C-alpha positions in Angstrom: 86.8 95.1 94.2 87.7 91.8 92.5 88.8 88.8 94.5 90.2 85.8 92.6 90.6 82.5 94.4 92.9 79.8 93.1 90.8 76.7 92.4 93.4 74.5 90.8 93.8 70.9 91.9 95.9 71.4 95.0 94.1 74.5 96.3 90.7 72.9 95.6 91.7 70.1 98.1 92.7 72.8 100.5 89.3 74.6 100.9 89.4 77.1 98.0 85.7 76.2 97.3 84.9 77.0 100.9 86.7 80.4 100.6 84.4 81.2 97.7 81.3 80.2 99.6 82.4 82.2 102.6 83.0 85.3 100.5 79.6 84.9 98.8 78.0 84.7 102.3 80.0 87.8 103.5 78.9 89.7 100.4 75.3 89.2 101.3 75.7 89.5 105.0 77.7 92.7 105.0 76.2 94.3 101.8 79.5 94.2 99.9 77.8 95.0 96.6 81.0 95.9 94.8 82.7 92.6 95.6 83.4 90.4 92.5 84.4 86.8 93.3 86.1 84.7 90.7 87.8 81.3 90.4 91.3 81.5 89.2 93.8 79.1 87.7 97.0 78.3 89.6 98.9 81.2 91.1 101.8 79.1 92.3 103.4 79.3 95.7 100.7 77.3 97.5 102.1 75.3 100.3 99.5 74.9 103.0 96.5 77.1 101.9 95.3 78.6 98.6 96.4 81.9 97.3 94.1 84.7 96.4 94.4 87.9 94.4 92.6 91.0 95.9 92.5 94.0 93.6 95.6 92.8 91.8 97.6 92.0 95.0 98.5 88.4 95.6 98.0 87.1 99.2 99.6 83.8 99.9 98.4 80.9 102.1 94.9 82.1 102.9 92.3 80.2 104.9 88.6 81.0 104.8 88.7 83.1 108.0 91.8 85.2 107.0 90.2 85.9 103.6 87.0 87.0 105.1 88.8 89.4 107.5 91.1 90.8 104.9 88.3 91.5 102.4 86.1 93.2 105.1 89.1 95.3 106.2 89.7 96.5 102.6 86.1 97.5 102.3 86.3 99.6 105.4 89.1 101.7 103.9 
């Protein structure tokens, strides 16, 4: 599963780098071997938190904890 995290200027100042770090830690901790984590250019629509794309689906306004929970839930399916 591919997860893209917006790392454009605004999102970078709103913890997008921490989201990537958290996902990398989750990948190791929970043995999520099929998880691909990529930085992305602007996805627009950011107001408070960065946007991410999970398996082609855009998720808006994500904080590190929400991303972590969402990715682990998708892996359980």
